[in-house]
C-alpha positions in Angstrom: 101.7 79.7 126.0 101.2 79.3 129.7 99.2 81.9 131.7 101.4 83.6 134.3 98.8 84.1 137.1 96.0 81.7 136.5 94.6 82.5 140.0 93.5 85.9 138.6 91.2 84.5 135.9 87.5 84.8 136.4 86.9 81.4 134.8 89.3 78.6 133.8 91.1 79.2 130.6 89.7 77.1 127.7 91.7 74.0 126.8 91.6 74.7 123.1 92.2 78.0 121.3 92.2 77.2 117.6 91.3 80.7 116.3 94.0 83.3 116.0 95.2 86.6 114.8 98.7 86.9 113.4 100.4 90.3 113.7 103.4 91.1 111.6 105.2 94.2 110.3 104.7 95.8 106.9 107.7 95.6 104.6 110.1 98.6 105.3 108.7 99.4 108.7 111.3 101.2 110.7 110.4 99.2 113.8 112.1 96.2 112.1 115.5 97.9 112.9 114.7 97.3 116.6 113.4 93.8 116.2 113.9 91.0 113.8 112.4 91.9 110.3 110.5 88.6 110.5 108.9 89.6 113.8 105.4 88.3 114.3 103.0 87.7 117.2 100.0 85.4 117.4 97.0 86.0 119.6 94.7 82.9 120.3 91.0 82.7 121.0 88.6 79.9 121.9 85.9 80.9 119.3 85.7 82.7 116.0 83.3 85.2 117.6 85.9 86.2 120.2 88.7 86.4 117.6 86.6 88.5 115.2 85.7 91.0 118.0 89.3 91.3 119.0 90.3 91.8 115.3 87.7 94.5 114.8 89.1 96.3 117.8 92.6 95.9 116.6 91.7 97.3 113.1 89.7 100.2 114.4 91.2 103.7 114.8 92.4 104.2 118.3 91.0 107.0 120.4 94.3 108.8 120.8 95.6 108.4 117.2 96.4 111.6 115.3 94.4 112.3 112.1 96.0 110.4 109.2 97.9 108.0 111.4 97.6 104.4 110.3 99.0 101.3 112.0 102.1 99.8 110.4 101.1 96.2 111.1 99.4 93.5 109.1 96.6 91.6 110.8 95.6 88.2 109.5 93.1 85.6 110.7 94.4 82.2 111.6 91.7 79.5 110.9 91.8 76.0 112.5 
């Protein structure tokens, strides 16, 4: 995927981003009524360390979540 405004980057984007996180919906999620039930999104990273840090942040409880709220997404590592 191209970067929209590369001139805003602090450093050039890495040429290779083989480590990823795939985000998809849990079966029966009501959000699937708004998007395709097979909806998914991939986030790509240059190193396993960057990917693992982002995954830990995505899996953590967010600051403004209500007690008992849980994300209705499935996060999976993509290995090269």
